[in-house]
C-alpha positions in Angstrom: -31.5 109.4 -183.6 -30.6 112.9 -182.6 -27.5 111.8 -180.7 -26.1 109.9 -183.7 -24.1 111.2 -186.7 -23.9 109.6 -190.1 -20.5 109.9 -191.6 -18.0 108.1 -193.8 -16.3 105.1 -192.1 -12.5 105.6 -192.4 -10.3 102.8 -193.5 -8.9 102.7 -189.9 -12.3 101.5 -188.8 -12.5 98.5 -191.1 -11.9 96.0 -188.3 -14.7 97.7 -186.3 -17.0 97.2 -189.2 -16.1 93.5 -189.2 -16.7 93.3 -185.5 -20.1 94.9 -185.7 -21.1 92.5 -188.6 -19.9 89.5 -186.6 -22.0 90.6 -183.6 -25.3 91.3 -185.4 -25.0 88.2 -187.5 -24.1 86.0 -184.5 -20.9 84.9 -186.0 -17.3 84.6 -184.6 -13.9 85.7 -185.7 -10.4 84.2 -185.5 -7.2 86.2 -185.5 -6.7 85.7 -189.3 -10.3 86.6 -190.3 -9.7 90.3 -190.4 -7.3 90.3 -193.3 -9.4 87.8 -195.1 -12.5 90.0 -194.8 -11.1 93.6 -195.1 -11.1 93.6 -198.9 -14.9 93.9 -199.2 -15.4 97.0 -197.1 -12.1 98.5 -198.3 -13.5 98.7 -201.9 -16.9 99.9 -200.8 -18.5 103.3 -200.1 -18.8 103.0 -196.3 -21.4 104.9 -194.1 -21.5 104.6 -190.4 -23.8 105.8 -187.6 -21.6 107.0 -184.8 -22.5 107.8 -181.2 -19.5 109.9 -180.3 -16.6 107.7 -181.3 -18.6 104.5 -181.1 -19.7 102.8 -184.4 -23.3 101.6 -183.7 -24.6 101.1 -187.2 -23.2 100.7 -190.7 -23.9 100.1 -194.4 -21.4 99.6 -197.3 -22.2 99.8 -201.0 -19.9 98.2 -203.6 -20.0 100.0 -207.0 -20.6 97.1 -209.3 -22.1 96.3 -212.7 -25.2 94.1 -212.9 -26.3 92.2 -216.0 -29.9 93.1 -216.9 -31.9 92.1 -220.0 -30.1 93.8 -222.8 -26.9 94.9 -221.1 -25.1 96.0 -218.0 -26.1 98.7 -215.5 -24.2 100.4 -212.6 -25.4 99.0 -209.3 -24.8 99.6 -205.6 -24.2 96.1 -204.1 -25.2 96.6 -200.5 -23.4 94.8 -197.8 -22.2 95.1 -194.1 -25.7 96.4 -193.2 -26.3 96.2 -189.5 -27.2 98.0 -186.3 -26.1 97.2 -182.8 -28.9 95.7 -180.6 -28.6 98.7 -178.3 -29.5 101.1 -181.0 -32.4 99.2 -182.9 -35.8 100.9 -183.6 -34.3 104.3 -183.7 -34.3 104.7 -187.5 -30.6 104.0 -188.0 -31.0 101.5 -190.8 -33.6 103.8 -192.5 -31.2 106.7 -192.4 -28.3 104.7 -193.7 -30.4 103.3 -196.6 -31.6 106.8 -197.5 -28.0 108.0 -197.6 -27.1 105.0 -199.8 -29.9 106.0 -202.2 -28.8 109.6 -202.4 -25.2 108.5 -203.0 -26.3 106.1 -205.8 -28.3 108.9 -207.5 -25.4 111.2 -207.3 -23.1 108.5 -208.8 -25.5 107.7 -211.6 -26.2 104.2 -210.4 -29.8 103.3 -211.2 -29.9 100.0 -209.3 -29.1 98.7 -205.8 -29.0 95.1 -204.8 -28.5 93.0 -201.7 -28.7 89.5 -200.2 -31.4 89.8 -197.5 -30.5 88.2 -194.1 -34.1 88.9 -193.1 -36.4 89.2 -196.1 -39.2 90.9 -194.2 -37.0 94.0 -193.7 -36.2 95.2 -197.2 -39.5 95.3 -198.9 -40.4 98.5 -197.0 -37.3 100.1 -198.5 -38.4 99.4 -202.0 -36.3 96.2 -202.6 -38.0 93.3 -204.4 -37.0 89.6 -204.5 -35.7 89.4 -208.0 -33.9 86.1 -208.3 -34.3 82.6 -206.8 -31.9 79.7 -206.7 -32.2 75.9 -206.2 -30.0 73.5 -204.2 -29.4 70.1 -205.8 -27.5 66.9 -205.4 -26.5 64.4 -208.2 -25.9 60.7 -207.5 -22.5 59.9 -209.1 -22.0 56.5 -207.4 -22.3 54.8 -210.7 -21.7 56.1 -214.3 -23.9 59.0 -215.1 -25.7 58.7 -218.5 -26.5 62.0 -220.2 -29.1 62.6 -222.9 -26.9 65.3 -224.6 -23.6 64.4 -226.2 -20.8 66.3 -224.4 -18.8 68.8 -226.4 -15.5 67.3 -227.7 -13.2 70.2 -226.6 -10.3 69.3 -224.3 -10.6 69.9 -220.5 -7.8 71.6 -218.6 -7.2 72.2 -214.9 -6.3 75.8 -214.2 -4.5 77.3 -211.2 -5.8 80.1 -209.0 -3.3 82.6 -210.4 -4.3 81.9 -214.0 -8.0 81.6 -213.4 -9.2 85.2 -213.6 -7.7 85.7 -217.1 -9.0 82.4 -218.3 -12.5 82.5 -216.7 -13.2 86.2 -217.2 -14.3 86.0 -220.9 -16.4 82.8 -220.3 -18.1 84.5 -217.3 -18.7 87.7 -219.3 -20.4 85.7 -222.0 -22.5 83.9 -219.4 -23.9 87.0 -217.7 -24.6 88.5 -221.2 -26.9 85.6 -221.8 -28.6 85.6 -218.4 -29.6 88.6 -216.2 -28.6 88.9 -212.6 -24.9 88.3 -212.7 -22.2 90.7 -211.5 -19.1 91.7 -213.5 -16.0 90.3 -211.8 -12.6 91.9 -211.7 -9.4 90.1 -210.8 -9.7 90.8 -207.1 -13.3 89.6 -207.1 -12.2 86.4 -208.7 -9.3 85.8 -206.4 -10.8 86.8 -203.1 -14.5 86.5 -203.6 -14.8 83.4 -205.9 -11.6 81.5 -205.3 -10.4 82.0 -201.7 -8.1 79.1 -200.6 -10.3 78.3 -197.6 -14.1 78.2 -197.8 -15.2 80.4 -195.0 -18.4 78.3 -194.4 -16.6 75.0 -194.3 -12.8 74.8 -193.7 -12.9 71.0 -194.2 -13.3 71.4 -197.9 -10.4 71.3 -200.3 -8.9 74.4 -202.0 -10.9 75.4 -205.1 -10.4 73.4 -208.3 -11.0 75.0 -211.7 -11.6 73.0 -214.8 -12.0 74.7 -218.2 -13.6 73.3 -221.4 -11.5 74.8 -224.1 -12.8 75.6 -227.6 -16.2 76.6 -229.0 -18.4 75.9 -227.1 -16.5 76.4 -223.9 -17.2 76.7 -220.2 -15.8 76.2 -216.7 -16.6 74.6 -213.4 -15.2 75.6 -209.9 -15.5 73.0 -207.2 -14.1 71.8 -203.9 -14.0 68.2 -202.6 -14.6 66.6 -199.3 -13.0 63.2 -198.6 -14.5 62.4 -195.2 -16.6 59.3 -195.5 -18.0 59.0 -199.0 -16.3 61.6 -201.1 -18.4 64.6 -202.3 -17.8 67.2 -205.0 -19.1 70.6 -204.0 -19.9 72.6 -207.1 -19.5 76.4 -206.5 -19.8 77.8 -210.0 -20.5 76.4 -213.5 -21.0 78.3 -216.7 -21.2 76.9 -220.2 -21.9 78.3 -223.7 -24.5 75.6 -224.5 -25.9 72.2 -223.4 -23.1 70.2 -225.0 -20.5 72.2 -223.0 -22.5 71.8 -219.8 -22.8 68.1 -220.4 -19.0 67.8 -220.8 -18.4 69.6 -217.5 -21.0 67.5 -215.7 -19.5 64.3 -217.0 -16.1 65.5 -215.7 -17.6 66.2 -212.2 -19.5 62.9 -212.1 -16.3 60.9 -212.9 -14.0 62.4 -210.2 -12.4 59.4 -208.5 -13.3 58.6 -204.8 -16.5 60.6 -204.9 -20.2 59.5 -205.0 -22.1 62.7 -205.3 -22.0 66.3 -206.5 -23.7 68.9 -204.4 -24.5 72.4 -205.5 -25.9 75.0 -203.0 -26.8 77.7 -205.6 -27.9 76.9 -209.1 -30.4 78.6 -211.5 -34.0 77.6 -211.2 -33.9 76.5 -214.8 -30.6 74.6 -214.4 -30.1 72.0 -217.2 -28.7 69.1 -215.1 -32.2 67.7 -214.2 -32.9 67.4 -217.9 -29.5 66.4 -219.1 -29.4 63.1 -217.1 -31.0 60.0 -218.7 -32.3 58.9 -215.3 -34.1 61.9 -213.6 -34.0 60.2 -210.2 -30.2 60.7 -210.1 -30.8 64.4 -209.5 -32.5 65.7 -206.4 -33.6 69.3 -206.0 -33.1 69.6 -202.2 -34.2 73.2 -201.8 -35.2 76.5 -203.3 -34.8 80.0 -201.8 -34.8 83.6 -202.6 -31.4 85.1 -203.6 -30.8 88.7 -204.9 -33.1 91.6 -203.9 -33.2 94.5 -206.3 -34.0 98.2 -205.8 -34.8 100.6 -208.7 -33.1 103.7 -207.4 -33.7 105.6 -210.7 -36.6 103.7 -212.1 -37.0 105.6 -215.4 -33.3 105.1 -216.2 -33.4 101.4 -215.3 -36.5 100.9 -217.4 -35.1 102.8 -220.4 -32.0 100.6 -220.3 -33.8 97.3 -220.1 -34.5 95.2 -223.2 -38.2 95.0 -224.1 -39.4 91.7 -225.5 -42.5 93.0 -227.2 -43.6 96.0 -229.2 -46.3 96.9 -226.6 -46.8 100.2 -224.8 -48.2 100.4 -221.2 -48.9 103.1 -218.7 -48.0 102.3 -215.1 -48.7 104.2 -211.9 -45.6 103.8 -209.8 -45.7 104.3 -206.1 -42.5 105.1 -204.2 -42.8 106.9 -200.9 -39.0 106.9 -200.3 -37.8 108.1 -203.6 -40.4 110.6 -204.9 -38.6 111.1 -208.2 -39.8 107.6 -209.2 -43.4 108.2 -208.3 -46.1 109.0 -210.8 -47.4 107.8 -214.2 -45.0 106.5 -216.7 -45.5 105.4 -220.3 -43.3 102.4 -221.0 -42.1 101.0 -224.3 -38.9 99.6 -225.7 -36.2 102.0 -224.7 -38.7 104.6 -223.4 -40.0 105.6 -220.0 -41.7 109.0 -220.1 -44.0 110.8 -217.7 -47.7 111.0 -218.8 -51.1 112.1 -217.5 -52.9 109.2 -219.3 -54.9 106.7 -217.3 -52.7 103.8 -216.0 -53.0 100.2 -217.1 -51.4 99.0 -213.8 -50.6 100.4 -210.4 -47.7 99.0 -208.5 -44.9 100.0 -206.1 -41.2 100.0 -206.8 -40.6 96.8 -204.8 -43.0 94.9 -207.1 -41.5 96.4 -210.2 -38.0 95.6 -209.0 -39.1 91.9 -208.4 -40.3 91.7 -212.0 -37.5 93.8 -213.6 -35.1 91.0 -214.3 -37.8 88.7 -215.6 -38.0 86.3 -212.7 -41.3 87.3 -211.0 -44.7 87.1 -212.7 -46.6 90.4 -212.7 -49.8 88.3 -213.3 -49.1 86.5 -210.1 -48.6 89.7 -208.2 -51.9 91.0 -209.6 -53.6 87.7 -208.5 -52.5 88.2 -204.9 -53.5 91.9 -205.0 -50.2 93.7 -204.6 -50.4 94.9 -208.2 -53.7 96.6 -209.4 -54.7 95.9 -213.0 -56.9 98.7 -214.4 -56.8 97.4 -218.0 -57.7 93.8 -218.4 -54.7 91.7 -219.4 -52.2 94.5 -218.6 -50.3 92.4 -216.1 -49.8 89.6 -218.8 -48.7 92.2 -221.3 -46.0 93.5 -218.9 -44.9 89.9 -218.3 -44.5 89.4 -222.1 -42.5 92.7 -222.4 -40.2 91.6 -219.5 -39.8 88.0 -220.7 -36.3 86.6 -220.8 -35.0 83.4 -222.4 -33.1 82.3 -219.2 -34.2 82.8 -215.6 -32.3 85.5 -213.7 -29.5 84.1 -211.5 -26.9 85.5 -209.1 -23.9 83.5 -208.0 -21.9 86.3 -206.3 -22.6 86.8 -202.6 -21.4 90.1 -201.0 
């Protein structure tokens, strides 16, 4: 790519970034789409590959905070990655990702994350598939009997303007309990979570927000479709415990003129299949990969992560793209130090990233041969150290 220059994309080129993304992802734009989409690249660190004045490749990184077991870590949320078809196979994406890595190291962000449009691409850049999600549908054509008594707190509908202040503390509690969530500011709530029009389906209603007040508390964000048999489309639901979750599901199931609730993105350990008295009322209609994670500064990320056992292991970490991560590391709670001791496990950063949030079994990776176990049982020991009470889950696309 000797004829290309990597440089910061100025704000004047935001619409060009949108156009490039639309082209490479086979989408289309309307006249009002630009204003609706500018907010994401505007708040990002933007890098472009230019051929003269032409933008031919790009990548943006949103400085965010990601919940990990034991706390929050700074993270580069990668978005708007793409290269024009005229400039593929010239190392453009590789160069942009390497620039993103160096920017993240300089900014002290130990993690990077993305939603992979093509999952085969990002493993070679050190990203691992760290969270999964299920799609489900609940039959609400008749009263839905629940096995858990709903919490008695009052329910209240909240407007979009009020929602960030009301929902913020509930969401913060939720991502404190479960790894994989992103911290949301007011703009993220308003533009990212609660846009008036669903960009995937403009026939859906505006977002509705219902809050369960009191302790325990929770909220649900949903839209409705009234064509044919009415459907509730659940977009986000967080609850302090099973009783609060039962109260919110009872509300959703009893919305007039609807016969089902559909949710496209729920945790793999969602409670609703277990809350209902009749399991046949809930259908899990799909499962897919969600967030991909990269340990940009693996030692810092490992030191910050909660350790669920008092074990100590030595790993041989392979990372051809970020040599500072490579080598032998002694791991324990709050510690990650270089060592010359023989390793218990050998793995690369993509496999470590997949397991980091607790959603991927190291034993399974060892069984298929992408993790090498030098000490018998070491993979299971790392699984126990990385164990989390709730499966990692991400419900913020970017």
